[in-house]
N, C-alpha and C positions, 0 to 999 in steps of 0.2 A: 264730607267733611265740605266746607264751605273756604273759598281763599279770595283774599283781599290783597291785591298787589301795593306794595310801595318799593322805591327807587332801589332799596338795598335787602330788603326783609319781604317775606310773604307772613301776613298773618291768615293763620288757621283757625277753623272753628270749627268742634265736632259735631257731627249730626246730633247727638243726644243734647249739647246748647243748643243748637240752631231750633229744635224742637220744643227745648224749656221756655224760649225765648218767644216762640209764638203760643205757647201757654201764657206768658205773662201777659203778651197782648188780647187775648179771648177773656182772661181774668177784667180786662179794663174795659171790655166791648159792652156797653150799658149806659144809656142817657136816655134823654127825652124821647130820641127818633129811633133810636135801636135797644133791642134785647138781645142777651144772647140765644141760640136753642135750648129747649128742652129733649130729653133730661142732661141737663147741665153737668153734672159729676161727670156723666159717662162721654161727653163730648169732651169737653176739658181731658181726660185721660187721653183721650185718641189726639187732640190738638197738641199736648205737651209730652206725651212719649211714642210719637209716630214715627222714630227713628232709633227708638232704646235697641234695633237690632244689629247697630252698625258700633257699637262700643267695643268690641274687638276690632273689628277690621279697621278703623280710627287709632288703633294704639300702633299699629302697624303701617301706617301710611304708602303709600305707590307714588310712583314717578311717571307722567306720560313720558311717550319716546321723544318729546323734546327737551326733557327734561324740567318740566314742571310739576308742582304736587299735583297729585289726580282728585280734582274737587270739584265742585260745583263755581262756576266763574260767572261772572257780568254776560260773558261771549253766549253762556246756557239760557239765559233769561228769556222764556216767550218759547222756546221748544228743546227739547232734550236732543241733541244729536251728537255725543260723545262716545256713542257704543263700539267704535274703533280704538277706544282708549282705556277698556275694560275686557275681563273674561265676564261674558255676559251668563253662563252658566254659575258663576261664584257671585254674581251679581244679584241675578234674581232670586238663589238662596238666601240672601240677607233679605231681600224684599218680601218673600214668601215666612221668613222668620219673624217679619214686625207682625204680620196677623196672627201666627201661632202664638208667640208670647204674649200679645193682647188676650187672646180667646183664653189662656189659661187664669187670667187674673178678672178680666172683665169684656164677655163676648159681644155685647153693643159695640164697645170702642174698637174692638177685633173688625167688626163689620166695616166701621167707618174708615179705618187704617187701608182695609182691604180694597174698599171703593178709591182711595186717595191713590194707591197702587196702579190700581187698573186703568185712573185717567191717566196718570203719570206717563204709563206705559203704551198709551194707546192715542188719545185727544193731544198730548204734549209731546209726543215723543216721534222723532224721523229713524222711519227704520229702513230708510232707502240703501243702507251702507250695510246692511247683515247679509250674510249668505242665507242660503236657502236651509241650511243646517239649523241656524241660528235664528230663523222666521220661523221656523216649525217649534224651536225650544219655546220662542216666545210665544206663539199661539198656544202652546200646551198649556204656558203656565198662566197665562191671561184666563182660558178656560177653567182653569184649576179654581183661580180663585175666586172667578163669579160661581163656580160650584159650592166653594166652601162659604160665600156669602151667606147661600139659600139653607146651606148646614146650619149655620150660626141662629138665621132666623127662626127656624122651625124648632131649635133647642129651647128660644127664649120665648115661644108662645105661650108658655106655661107660668110665665115669670108677668103676674098681673101691673106689677109696676112698669114692666117696659112693654109688653104687648101693644100697648096704644101707639108707642113710640118705631114700630115696625112697619108701618103703613109709609108707601113709599115716599109721599109729599113729606115727612117728619126726617126719614134717614135724608132725602135730597138735600134739606135746608141744612142740615146739621152737615151732611158732606162738604158742602158749597161755605159753610163755615171754616171748615179745620182749611179749606184750600183757599180762604181768604187773609188766616191767618198765617200759614204756612207761606204765602207770597210774601206776604209784607217782612215777616222776618227774612227770607230769601234777597230781599230787593235792599233792606236796610243793612242785611249782612256782607254785602257785596258793593253797599254803598253805590247803587245804580244811580247813575249820572243824570239820566233822563227822564220826560214824564214818564207814568205808567198809567195801571191798571191792577187794582187786587183782583184776582181772580174770581169769577163770576160775579150777578150781582147781588147783593147783600137785601133780606127780607126787613125792612122795618116793622115798628110796632104796630102799624096800619095795616100792615100786608103789602105795602108796595115794596116793588123792588127797586132797587138804587145802586147804580155803580161806584163804588170809593173810588177818585183819581188817588194818584201818588204824584206830588212833587216833590224833587231834593234840592235843599237849600243849603247854603253856606254853612261851615260848622258842623256838618252832622246833624243838622234838623231836615225835617223831614215834614212836609203838609200833606192832610188828608184831607178829601172834601168829598163829599158832608164828611161829617165828624161823628165817630162811631163811639170813641171814647168816653170815660168816665170823670176827668179832669182836664182843664183847659189845657195843659199840656202834659204831657205823660213824659218822665224823662229814666231812661235805664241805662244800665251799662253791661257791654257786651265783653266777656274774657276772649281774647284769641289767644294763642300760640304764637310766639314771633319766632321767625326761624329765618337765618340768612340765607338770603340768596345763592351764596357761594359754598353751600352746603348740599346743595343739589346736583354736584359733580357726579357723585355717586350714590347708590341707593343705601348704603350702608351709613355714609355720612350724613343725608340726608336724615334717613330715622334717627340717628343719636342727637342730631340737631334737635329735632323734633320732641325726642325724649325728653330732653334737658333745657329745651328752651324758655324762657322766661313767659309770665303772661302778659300782655297787654291790653288793659281795659279802655275801650273804647266806649265814650259815654255818648247817647244818641239823646236826640228831643224830637216827639211828634207832636205837632201842633194843629189846631184848625185853622179854620178862615179866621183873620184879623175882623175884629168884632167893630 
């Protein structure tokens, strides 16, 4: 879940909706400078469904020890270090289930989702607060995910339409594309108020690598430079669940408020450099 704070309310965005938003960015990712990676249908599945395993967990959200909805927030942009607020074993189970759900419908997508999970829990994660037992649990999970990627690759070698895209450079580009769309969805989802960059430099049609800059503007407008999308501006609606902060006095009240909360549709506009 993603949370956005207002004066009297929390706006909460389920993981699945966040991933669907990332998928919308992926669909628009094409112009004279950029094109999406192939095989696009499988890459799009990974981008738009990389958080499907969170659906049940998001239906019964948790509170942190300080009484905030347990969710991704502005404070976590750049480094995930909130392990003290979660049950690590349960969290890793959900992350592993994301790979397995995808493997049943689209093994190529599952490889990319697993790569995303490993990156999130290694390069992006601050593990300094973990106990020795949790460190061992974490290490075993990461090794298991890497082994699963190799198993899925081996299974796909017999599919001629996908085998060429199992080479490391193709997988890496697709993974980096997923990361860029995911990071953009997170940045706009929390209305991140500072300059930032999308994760990983993105490959242009000419093969050049370019880092895409994110600049927040007033009224939920965001500028991307260089511009990777297919229209001069892209307008999308993000449906949050609105929950009063007063309901966070207890977990029972919070969950009831979340289940019965109204939908708040926030319109965002993505734009490129002024002409």
